[in-house]
Every structure is written in C-alpha cells, then in structure tokens.
C-alpha positions as CSV (number, residue, x, y, z in Angstrom):
1,M,-0.5,-92.8,33.2
2,P,2.8,-92.0,35.2
3,Q,3.5,-93.7,38.2
4,R,3.6,-91.4,41.4
5,P,6.9,-91.4,43.2
6,T,7.1,-94.0,46.3
7,A,9.8,-92.2,48.3
8,P,8.8,-88.9,50.2
9,A,9.7,-86.0,48.1
10,L,9.9,-82.2,48.3
11,R,8.8,-79.6,46.0
12,V,11.3,-77.0,44.9
13,A,8.7,-74.5,45.9
14,V,8.9,-75.6,49.6
15,V,10.4,-73.4,52.2
16,A,13.0,-75.4,53.9
17,T,14.7,-74.4,57.3
18,T,17.8,-72.1,57.1
19,A,20.2,-75.2,57.7
20,A,18.4,-77.6,55.4
21,A,17.7,-75.0,52.5
22,A,21.4,-74.7,51.5
23,A,22.0,-78.4,51.4
24,A,18.7,-79.1,49.5
25,L,19.3,-76.5,47.0
26,S,23.0,-77.7,46.3
27,V,21.3,-80.9,44.9
28,L,18.6,-79.2,42.8
29,P,18.9,-79.2,38.8
30,A,18.8,-75.8,37.3
31,A,15.1,-74.5,37.5
32,T,14.9,-73.2,34.1
33,A,15.1,-75.0,30.9
34,A,16.5,-74.0,27.5
35,P,14.0,-72.3,25.2
36,A,12.0,-74.6,22.9
37,P,12.9,-74.7,19.3
38,G,11.1,-71.9,17.6
39,T,10.4,-69.8,20.4
40,S,11.5,-66.2,21.1
41,P,14.9,-66.3,23.1
42,D,13.1,-64.3,25.8
43,T,10.6,-67.0,26.4
44,T,11.6,-69.7,28.9
45,T,9.8,-72.7,30.4
46,T,10.0,-73.4,34.1
47,V,10.5,-76.9,35.2
48,T,9.5,-78.1,38.4
49,R,10.7,-81.6,39.7
50,D,10.5,-83.6,42.8
51,V,13.7,-84.2,44.6
52,T,14.8,-86.2,47.7
53,P,16.3,-84.3,50.5
54,A,20.0,-84.5,50.7
55,A,21.3,-86.8,53.5
56,N,23.4,-84.2,55.0
57,A,20.5,-81.6,55.2
58,L,20.0,-81.8,58.8
59,P,21.9,-79.3,60.9
60,I,24.7,-80.4,63.1
61,S,24.1,-80.4,66.7
62,L,26.7,-78.4,68.8
63,T,25.7,-79.6,72.3
64,T,28.1,-81.4,74.4
65,A,25.9,-84.1,75.2
66,G,27.1,-87.1,73.5
67,N,29.6,-85.2,71.4
68,P,32.9,-86.0,72.3
69,A,34.6,-83.5,70.2
70,A,32.5,-80.6,71.9
71,Q,33.2,-82.0,75.2
72,N,36.9,-81.8,74.6
73,V,36.7,-78.3,73.6
74,A,34.6,-77.3,76.6
75,A,37.1,-79.2,78.8
76,A,40.2,-77.5,77.3
77,T,38.6,-74.1,77.5
78,D,37.6,-74.8,81.3
79,A,41.1,-75.8,82.0
80,A,42.6,-72.8,80.2
81,T,40.3,-70.6,82.1
82,R,41.3,-72.1,85.4
83,A,45.0,-71.9,84.6
84,G,44.6,-68.2,83.7
85,Q,42.8,-67.6,87.1
86,A,45.6,-69.3,89.0
87,V,48.3,-67.2,87.3
88,A,46.2,-64.1,87.8
89,S,46.1,-65.1,91.6
90,R,49.7,-65.4,92.0
91,Q,50.4,-62.2,90.3
92,A,48.1,-60.5,92.7
93,A,49.8,-62.2,95.6
94,L,53.1,-61.1,94.4
95,S,51.8,-57.7,94.0
96,T,50.7,-57.4,97.4
97,A,54.0,-58.9,99.0
98,M,55.9,-56.4,96.9
99,A,53.8,-53.4,98.5
100,Q,54.9,-54.5,101.9
101,V,58.8,-54.0,101.1
102,G,60.2,-51.9,104.0
103,K,57.8,-53.0,106.6
104,P,59.4,-54.6,109.7
105,Y,59.9,-58.4,110.5
106,R,58.2,-59.5,113.5
107,W,58.2,-63.4,114.7
108,G,54.6,-64.5,114.5
109,A,53.4,-61.3,112.6
110,T,50.8,-61.7,110.0
111,G,50.5,-58.0,108.7
112,P,49.7,-55.6,107.9
113,S,52.1,-53.5,110.0
114,A,54.8,-56.4,110.4
115,F,55.3,-59.8,109.2
116,D,57.4,-63.0,109.5
117,C,58.3,-65.0,106.6
118,S,55.1,-67.4,106.4
119,G,53.1,-64.4,107.6
120,L,53.8,-62.2,104.6
121,V,53.0,-65.3,102.3
122,S,49.7,-66.0,103.9
123,Y,48.8,-62.3,104.0
124,A,49.7,-62.0,100.3
125,F,47.6,-64.9,99.2
126,S,44.7,-64.1,101.3
127,A,44.5,-60.7,99.7
128,A,44.5,-62.5,96.2
129,G,41.6,-64.8,97.4
130,K,43.7,-67.9,98.3
131,D,43.9,-69.8,101.7
132,V,47.3,-71.1,102.6
133,P,48.5,-72.7,105.6
134,R,50.1,-70.3,108.5
135,T,53.5,-71.7,108.9
136,S,56.3,-72.2,106.4
137,R,56.5,-75.9,107.1
138,A,53.0,-76.6,106.4
139,Q,53.1,-74.2,103.1
140,A,55.8,-76.5,101.9
141,S,53.1,-79.0,101.3
142,A,50.4,-76.9,99.8
143,G,49.7,-76.6,96.1
144,T,51.8,-78.5,93.6
145,S,55.6,-79.2,93.5
146,V,57.7,-77.2,91.2
147,S,61.3,-77.6,90.2
148,R,63.8,-74.8,90.7
149,S,64.3,-74.6,86.7
150,D,60.3,-74.1,86.1
151,L,59.7,-71.5,88.7
152,Q,57.4,-68.6,87.8
153,P,56.5,-65.2,89.6
154,G,54.2,-65.8,92.4
155,D,55.7,-69.5,93.3
156,L,56.6,-70.2,96.8
157,V,60.3,-70.8,97.3
158,F,61.3,-72.8,100.5
159,F,64.9,-72.8,102.3
160,Y,66.8,-74.9,104.7
161,S,66.1,-78.5,105.8
162,P,64.0,-79.1,107.5
163,V,62.0,-76.0,105.8
164,S,62.1,-73.0,108.1
165,H,61.8,-70.1,105.7
166,V,59.8,-69.0,102.7
167,G,59.7,-66.4,100.0
168,I,57.8,-65.5,96.9
169,Y,59.5,-65.8,93.9
170,I,59.8,-62.6,91.6
171,G,61.8,-63.8,88.7
172,G,65.4,-63.6,87.7
173,G,66.6,-65.6,90.8
174,Q,65.1,-63.2,93.3
175,I,62.4,-63.3,96.0
176,V,60.5,-60.9,98.3
177,H,60.4,-62.1,102.0
178,A,60.1,-61.2,105.4
179,S,63.9,-62.1,106.1
180,T,64.8,-62.0,109.8
181,S,64.7,-60.1,113.0
182,G,66.0,-56.5,112.7
183,K,65.6,-56.5,108.7
184,P,62.6,-55.4,106.7
185,V,60.6,-57.1,104.1
186,K,62.9,-56.9,101.1
187,V,63.9,-58.4,97.8
188,D,66.8,-61.0,97.8
189,D,68.7,-63.4,95.8
190,M,67.7,-67.0,96.3
191,D,71.2,-68.1,96.4
192,R,71.9,-66.2,99.7
193,M,70.0,-69.2,101.4
194,P,70.2,-73.0,100.9
195,F,67.4,-73.9,98.5
196,N,64.9,-76.7,99.7
197,S,62.0,-76.9,97.3
198,A,59.2,-74.8,95.7
199,R,55.5,-75.0,95.6
200,R,52.9,-73.4,93.2
201,I,49.5,-72.5,94.7
C-alpha cells in the first residue's frame, strides 16, 4: 500500500488566491498524459498529482511598515511634492509682485496701493500663502541661502551692506522691486546695485 505524503500538499484542483495561483501553476507538471498505447489518439488520461506550494507563492507586501525600499520611495515622493509646492509658491509670489509694477513707492507701505521694497516682498509672498518677515534685514535671514549663480525666479535678492534693500528675482539678471522714493515698482537689472546675498523661501 503506498505511503501518504508527510508534507502538506495541495491538490491541483484547489483554487488558490490570485497571487499564489500563478506561482503554484508555474511549477505544476502537465495535467494531461500522452495517450496509452493501443488507445485512440482522441483519448487522453488525466493525471492528478500532489504538489508542494512554491516558496514564492505568497504575495509581496507593498506597505511601508518594515519595508525600507517602500519607505525610500515614499520619502522621495514626499520630498518631490514639497519641492514642487515650494516652486509653485515662489512663482505665485513673483506673479503677484509683477502685477504691482507701476504702483508708487512709499516708505513703510505694504500695499496694495503703494509699497516699499520689503513691503512688496511680504505682500507678494503673503498672497502665495507664505509668511515672511516685514523688513529687508529680517528677510535676509529667512528661508535658505542661495548663491548668485544658482538664483531661480522667485528668490529674494538683497543689496548693500548691511542689507537695506530687497527685490524678487525674475531671471536673466533682473529683479522686480519697489526701488526708492519718487519711483514706481519696476523691473531692474541686478547690477545697478551692490549685491549682498540671496535667499530662497
């Protein structure tokens, strides 16, 4: 009398889970044997065998808990999302500042009808959902430092030493700023004033 298998086995006819089925079926022998000698070619014998489930039949967990690869992907995605949001905020602030071109300069003014240099910056970033300090000296410590060669549109550019003026970088070496008494908000070349530093909000 043949011995029963000692290891747990699966019958071929058992329905597996979707993830396990493909792996289990990949290791099964053909379910149809060749016709026995002397039988009609249309007659086949069905063979049923016990098979041990494949070791890789279990579905892979894609949760981040205890999964360093998934955690790295999630962290990179989150960082990219935050970076994209920061770029969008700077672009929105720049657009708001550009919309003020032609409005008068007035010392201490924060808009919307008139601005001084730091008032224009705080007004523009507030419209973009970002709070920045009120004065150019304080704004020069906000955000992160940026080198002149790495400036991007929306970065803050500071002038003189100690800092006493600020503008918003447009690109191509130009800024939009509320320049001085008697002159409206306008676009200027950075080189018209002594560069001090730059910050990215």
